[in-house]
Structure formats: C-alpha cells, structure tokens
N, C-alpha and C positions, 0 to 999 in steps of 0.2 A: 502492499500499497501505498504512495507519494504520501510524504507527510504536509499535511496543510501551504500556503503560500512559502514553497520550498524556491518555488519561477520567483520570491523578491530577491532570493542571495544573487541569482541569476540573470535577472532583469540588469540589461548592457554596465556587466560588468568587464568585460572587453571595451578598448579605446577600435575598434571599428566600428563597431556597435556603437557609442556614439557618436563618432566621426557622420558612419549612413544615418542617423538620427540626423545633427545636425548639418549636413550635405544640406536632404531632404526638404526638414526647414527652409535655408536657405535658400531651393526652386522651387514651395508656396511659396515664399512672401514677396522670391522675385520676378517670377515666370515667369523664369529660364530652364535651359536643359543640364544639365550636365558633362563631361566629357571624358566618358569612363575611362573609356582608354586610357587617359590621362590617370588620373586616379589609378586604376590595376597598376602603374608605372609606379607609383607613389607608395604603395601598400605592398606588390610583389607576390600580392597572392588573389586570384582576382576570383581565386573555389571562398576564398572562407568572404567577401566582399558579398557574390551571387549569397551567402548563406545566410546575410545580414542587413537579405534589401526590406523585409518585412522593418525594420526601424526606419529605412527611404521610407516608405509608404507611407509610417505614421505620424515624420515630421515631414512628410510631404503635403499634406493633410492639417496640421498644426504650422504649418504654413499658410497656406490656405484660410487658417482658419484668423490666423492672426493678421494677415493680407484686410484682411473682410470688417473682422474689428478697427482697427487702422482707419481707413476708408468712412465705419458707424462712427467711427470718434469723432472724425475733426471734420466730418457734414454733421454734425450736432451743432457740435465749439462753435463752426461758423454760423450756425444759421439760426444756432441761439437754442436748439431745447430746454 
C-alpha cells in the first residue's frame, strides 16, 4: 500500500522539474514557444526532459492564468472598478 502524501516528497524535487515548470510558465505568459533543441543541449538529457512534460504543461497553464489575471487587474485599475 502506498503511504498517503508520498507524492509530496517527490513533487518538484529535481532541478529538471523546476526548470520545466518555469519554462512552461514563461511560455504561457509570453505566448511564445520554447526552442527545445537548445534546451536539450543545455541539459544533455532529452529523455529526462521528456519525462517532465507534465510540469511544463502545468507551468504553461499557470502562465496563461497569470497573464489573464494581469490583464484583468490592469483593466480594472484603468477602468476604475
């Protein structure tokens, strides 16, 4: 039986996971695409980065939500909500 909350110890415990999350967030905020060939050269482990794709997608979603929140707050400030 898997102990409850075991996933907490494994959540973002490696630098590749953090980088994938941050790169995804940056892509979401900037509406750009990352050059994965360059990133794979930096890491030297394309296989490891591919296994962390879910962190990239989560970061991408957070980035898009951050952008939407930023635009909404700015619109509210300038409109005088």
